[in-house]
C-alpha positions in Angstrom: 69.9 103.0 -6.7 69.7 101.0 -3.8 69.5 97.4 -3.9 65.9 97.7 -1.9 65.0 99.8 -4.8 66.3 97.6 -7.3 64.6 94.5 -5.8 61.0 96.0 -5.7 60.2 95.2 -9.1 60.7 91.6 -8.8 58.7 91.4 -5.4 55.7 93.1 -7.0 56.0 90.8 -10.0 56.0 88.1 -7.9 53.2 89.3 -6.5 51.2 89.6 -9.1 51.9 86.2 -10.0 50.8 84.7 -6.8 47.6 86.5 -7.6 47.5 86.0 -10.8 48.1 82.0 -10.2 45.1 81.9 -7.5 43.1 84.1 -9.6 43.5 81.4 -12.8 43.0 78.5 -9.6 39.6 79.8 -9.3 38.7 80.6 -12.8 39.4 76.9 -14.0 37.3 75.5 -11.5 34.8 77.8 -12.3 35.0 76.3 -16.0 34.6 72.6 -14.2 30.9 73.4 -12.7 29.6 75.8 -14.5 28.6 73.3 -17.6 26.3 71.2 -15.1 23.5 73.1 -14.6 23.1 73.1 -18.3 23.2 69.4 -19.0 19.7 68.7 -18.5 18.7 71.4 -20.7 21.3 70.0 -23.0 20.0 66.5 -22.7 16.4 68.0 -23.6 17.0 70.4 -26.6 19.6 67.5 -28.4 17.9 64.4 -26.9 20.0 62.1 -25.5 19.7 59.1 -22.7 20.9 58.7 -18.9 23.5 56.6 -20.1 24.7 59.0 -22.5 24.7 61.8 -19.7 26.7 59.2 -17.2 29.2 58.9 -20.5 29.8 62.8 -20.9 31.0 62.4 -17.5 32.9 59.9 -17.6 34.9 61.4 -20.5 36.0 63.9 -18.7 37.5 62.6 -15.7 38.9 60.1 -17.8 40.7 62.5 -20.2 41.9 64.4 -17.2 43.4 61.5 -15.2 45.3 60.3 -18.8 46.7 64.1 -19.0 47.7 64.1 -15.4 49.1 60.5 -15.9 51.1 61.3 -19.2 52.0 65.4 -18.3 51.2 66.0 -14.9 54.9 67.0 -13.9 55.5 68.7 -17.5 55.8 72.1 -16.1 58.5 70.9 -13.6 60.5 70.5 -17.4 59.5 73.2 -19.5 58.2 75.5 -16.9 55.3 77.1 -15.5 54.2 79.7 -17.7 54.0 77.7 -21.6 52.1 74.8 -19.8 49.7 77.6 -18.0 49.3 79.3 -21.0 49.1 76.2 -23.5 46.1 75.0 -21.0 44.1 78.1 -20.7 43.7 78.1 -24.5 43.0 74.3 -24.7 40.4 75.5 -22.2 38.7 78.7 -24.1 38.8 76.2 -27.0 36.5 73.5 -24.8 34.0 76.5 -23.5 33.9 77.7 -27.5 32.5 74.3 -28.1 29.7 74.2 -24.7 29.1 77.4 -25.9 27.9 76.1 -29.6 27.1 72.0 -28.4 24.0 71.2 -31.0 24.9 67.4 -31.0 26.1 64.7 -28.6 29.4 64.4 -30.6 29.9 68.5 -30.1 29.5 67.7 -26.6 31.6 64.8 -26.1 34.4 67.1 -28.1 33.7 70.0 -25.3 34.2 67.3 -22.3 37.3 66.1 -23.4 39.2 68.9 -24.2 38.5 70.5 -21.0 39.7 67.4 -19.2 42.6 67.8 -21.2 42.9 71.4 -20.0 42.4 70.6 -16.3 44.7 68.0 -16.4 47.5 70.2 -17.4 46.4 73.3 -15.7 45.8 71.2 -12.1 49.0 70.3 -11.2 51.4 73.4 -13.0 48.5 75.8 -11.5 48.9 74.4 -7.6 52.9 74.0 -7.9 52.8 78.1 -9.4 51.1 79.2 -6.5 53.7 77.4 -4.2 56.4 78.8 -6.2 55.1 82.3 -5.6 54.5 82.0 -2.1 55.1 85.6 -0.7 58.1 85.0 2.1 55.7 87.1 4.5 52.8 84.7 4.2 54.0 81.3 5.2 51.4 78.7 4.8 49.5 80.4 2.4 50.3 78.6 -0.5 48.6 75.3 1.3 45.2 77.4 2.4 44.9 79.4 -0.8 45.4 75.5 -2.9 42.3 74.4 -0.6 40.1 77.1 -0.8 40.5 78.2 -4.5 39.6 75.0 -6.2 36.6 74.8 -3.6 35.2 78.2 -4.2 35.5 78.1 -8.0 33.3 74.9 -7.6 30.9 76.8 -5.7 30.9 79.8 -7.7 30.4 78.3 -11.4 27.5 76.5 -10.0 25.9 79.2 -8.6 25.9 81.1 -10.9 25.5 79.3 -14.3 22.2 78.1 -12.2 20.8 81.6 -11.7 21.5 83.0 -15.3 20.0 79.7 -16.6 16.5 81.0 -14.3 16.7 84.5 -15.4 18.5 84.8 -18.8 17.6 83.7 -21.9 21.4 84.4 -23.0 23.1 82.4 -20.4 25.2 80.3 -22.9 26.9 83.0 -24.0 27.0 84.9 -20.9 28.7 81.9 -19.2 30.6 80.3 -21.8 31.5 83.4 -23.6 32.5 84.8 -20.3 34.9 82.5 -19.5 36.4 81.9 -22.8 37.6 85.6 -22.6 38.4 85.1 -19.2 40.5 82.4 -20.0 42.5 83.9 -23.3 43.1 86.5 -20.9 44.8 84.6 -18.5 46.5 82.3 -21.4 48.3 86.1 -22.0 48.8 87.4 -18.6 51.0 84.9 -17.4 53.4 85.5 -19.5 53.8 89.0 -17.4 55.5 87.0 -14.2 58.6 85.7 -13.2 59.6 82.2 -14.5 59.6 80.1 -11.4 60.4 76.5 -12.7 63.5 77.1 -15.5 63.4 73.8 -18.1 65.8 71.0 -17.0 66.4 67.2 -18.2 64.3 64.2 -18.4 61.4 65.8 -20.3 61.2 62.5 -22.5 60.2 60.4 -19.6 58.2 62.6 -17.7 55.9 61.2 -21.0 55.5 57.7 -19.2 51.9 57.1 -17.6 53.2 57.0 -13.9 52.1 58.4 -10.6 55.3 59.8 -9.0 55.8 60.9 -4.7 59.0 63.2 -3.9 60.1 61.3 -1.1 60.1 63.5 1.2 56.3 63.4 0.4 55.6 59.9 0.9 54.7 59.2 4.3 52.1 62.6 4.9 50.6 61.8 1.3 50.1 58.3 2.5 48.5 59.2 6.0 46.3 61.5 4.5 45.2 59.6 0.8 42.4 58.1 2.4 40.8 61.4 3.9 41.1 63.0 0.4 40.0 59.5 -1.6 36.9 59.5 1.2 35.9 64.1 0.2 36.3 63.3 -3.3 34.0 60.8 -3.6 31.7 62.8 -1.4 32.2 65.7 -4.0 31.2 62.8 -6.7 28.3 61.9 -5.5 26.7 65.3 -5.1 28.0 66.7 -8.2 26.9 63.7 -10.3 23.8 63.3 -8.6 22.9 66.2 -6.4 20.9 67.9 -9.1 18.7 65.2 -10.6 17.8 64.4 -7.0 16.5 67.4 -6.2 14.8 67.9 -9.3 13.4 64.5 -9.3 13.2 63.4 -5.7 12.9 66.8 -3.1 11.4 68.9 -5.2 13.5 71.1 -6.3 11.9 72.8 -9.9 14.3 75.5 -10.7 18.2 75.1 -11.7 18.9 77.5 -8.9 17.8 75.0 -6.3 19.7 72.2 -8.3 22.9 74.0 -8.5 22.6 75.2 -4.8 23.4 71.8 -3.2 26.6 71.9 -5.3 27.6 75.5 -4.3 26.9 74.6 -0.5 28.7 71.8 -0.4 31.9 73.5 -1.8 31.3 77.0 -0.6 31.2 75.7 2.7 34.1 73.5 2.1 36.2 76.1 0.7 35.0 78.6 4.0 36.2 75.9 5.9 39.7 75.6 4.7 40.1 79.2 5.4 38.9 78.6 9.5 41.1 75.6 9.7 44.2 77.2 8.6 45.6 77.4 12.1 45.0 73.7 13.3 47.3 70.8 12.6 47.2 68.9 9.4 46.3 66.2 11.6 43.6 67.6 13.7 41.8 68.8 10.4 41.7 65.5 8.6 39.9 63.7 11.9 37.7 66.5 12.1 37.0 66.4 8.3 36.7 62.5 8.1 34.4 62.6 10.9 32.4 65.6 9.2 32.3 63.3 5.7 30.8 60.8 7.5 27.8 62.0 9.6 26.8 65.1 6.7 26.7 62.1 4.0 24.6 60.1 6.6 22.6 63.4 6.9 22.3 63.4 3.3 20.4 59.9 2.8 18.2 60.7 6.1 16.9 63.6 4.1 16.5 61.9 0.8 14.5 59.2 2.9 12.4 62.2 4.3 12.0 63.9 1.1 13.0 66.8 2.4 15.2 69.6 0.1 16.0 71.5 3.4 17.3 68.8 5.4 19.4 67.9 2.2 21.0 71.4 1.9 21.6 71.4 5.8 23.8 68.0 5.4 25.2 69.6 2.7 26.9 72.2 5.1 27.9 69.3 7.3 29.4 67.5 4.0 30.9 70.4 3.1 33.0 71.2 6.1 34.3 67.5 5.9 35.2 68.1 2.3 37.0 71.3 2.9 38.7 70.2 5.8 39.6 66.6 4.2 41.2 68.4 1.5 42.9 70.5 3.3 44.5 68.2 5.5 46.7 66.7 2.7 48.0 70.1 1.3 49.0 71.3 4.9 50.9 67.8 4.9 52.3 67.9 1.7 52.9 71.3 0.3 56.1 71.9 2.5 57.4 68.8 1.2 58.5 69.0 -2.6 61.5 70.9 -3.6 60.6 73.4 -6.4 61.3 71.1 -9.5 59.1 68.3 -7.7 56.2 70.1 -7.0 54.0 69.5 -10.3 54.5 65.8 -10.2 53.1 66.2 -6.3 49.9 68.0 -7.2 49.8 65.5 -10.0 49.4 62.5 -7.7 47.3 64.6 -5.8 44.9 65.1 -8.0 45.1 61.6 -9.8 43.8 60.4 -6.2 41.3 63.2 -6.1 39.7 62.6 -9.3 39.6 58.6 -9.6 37.9 58.7 -6.2 35.7 62.1 -7.9 34.9 60.1 -11.0 34.8 56.3 -10.7 32.4 55.8 -7.9 29.8 58.6 -9.3 30.2 56.8 -13.4 29.7 53.5 -11.6 25.8 55.0 -10.0 25.1 56.9 -13.3 25.2 53.5 -15.0 23.5 51.6 -11.8 20.8 54.4 -11.7 18.9 53.6 -14.4 18.5 50.1 -13.6 18.3 50.3 -9.5 16.7 53.7 -9.4 18.1 56.8 -8.5 17.2 57.1 -5.0 18.4 53.6 -4.1 21.3 54.0 -5.9 22.5 56.9 -3.8 22.0 54.9 -0.7 24.5 52.6 -1.9 26.8 55.5 -3.1 26.2 57.4 0.1 26.7 54.4 2.4 29.7 53.4 0.5 30.8 57.2 1.2 30.4 57.0 5.3 32.1 53.7 5.8 34.6 55.0 3.5 34.9 58.8 5.4 34.6 56.7 9.2 37.1 54.1 8.2 39.5 57.3 7.2 38.6 59.5 10.4 39.6 55.9 12.3 43.3 55.2 10.5 44.0 59.5 10.9 43.2 59.1 14.7 45.5 56.5 15.4 48.3 57.8 13.3 50.1 59.7 16.0 52.1 62.0 13.6 50.9 65.1 11.5 
């Protein structure tokens, strides 16, 4: 048997592993956004207040962030396969809880379990995509680690909204289907090569911290303001987009409410792919500028009461969201050694979800007191300032 022939099965397994890891990222993020269109329905069926809705949003973000801080680098020590497999089993449990949520307590439990699973999976899956990147396609991991999460968010919100409008069995289709998919992925990961063998330091890795490999620190710090601005924009649309459409812009269907999120994240995903041949600095400057412009246009559309203009503004903001996230992925992905990748991506997602969760929770608390539209104007203005500041900072930083 020739060397080439002997090596082919190994290459085939790595190719399969790369495709599976990317698919798993998409599936994870479909599950992250799919419950969103169901919350207004559950609010009516179970009966809970706007403050409870805010708390339901908050517990997911808190559980995710705490898991990232405590176990974000776990796959660097135990290996990618056991962490990813366990994460998808936990995620499947959360989908079953959503499927059968008939009390506020069950809904809270579903969100907490989902947050823990997402915290386990985000850093380990992103690291696995980089580990398994085909040598013939350099740079594809950074592109797909940006395209896949945003594409998954778009698909989850869009299809859940469509099913709610046209099917009486939407919960079974969405949550039952995701449960089955997650269990299949949990089993399938054991068929791919392990890319992060066990190493010492497991006990120390559980100490809550955010760590960065030395080589990644400078590019991470240059790009972090853009990531913060981008995910703060995502939090604005995901937390307030549906109620704004329903209460302020005349959107009555679940599809109309979910379309705003789908447009933002879907356009962001496409932007990541289109921007793959540009430098990280160019992409980040464009992204933060588009974020500021798109968010400002969203506020003007809200003031005018125009749903069509609000969706059009989401297109502009979506290009900024995608480009800002892609800029940091392009900057940091090549800087980490294989045993540092879980920790590195944990740090990226800690910043992302702090920006995503904290302002959105604050807005949810403020909305019953200030009013939904007034809260959005304040939140949106803060995002515009953040994005414009990030654009200026990156413009005057000459290094990529």
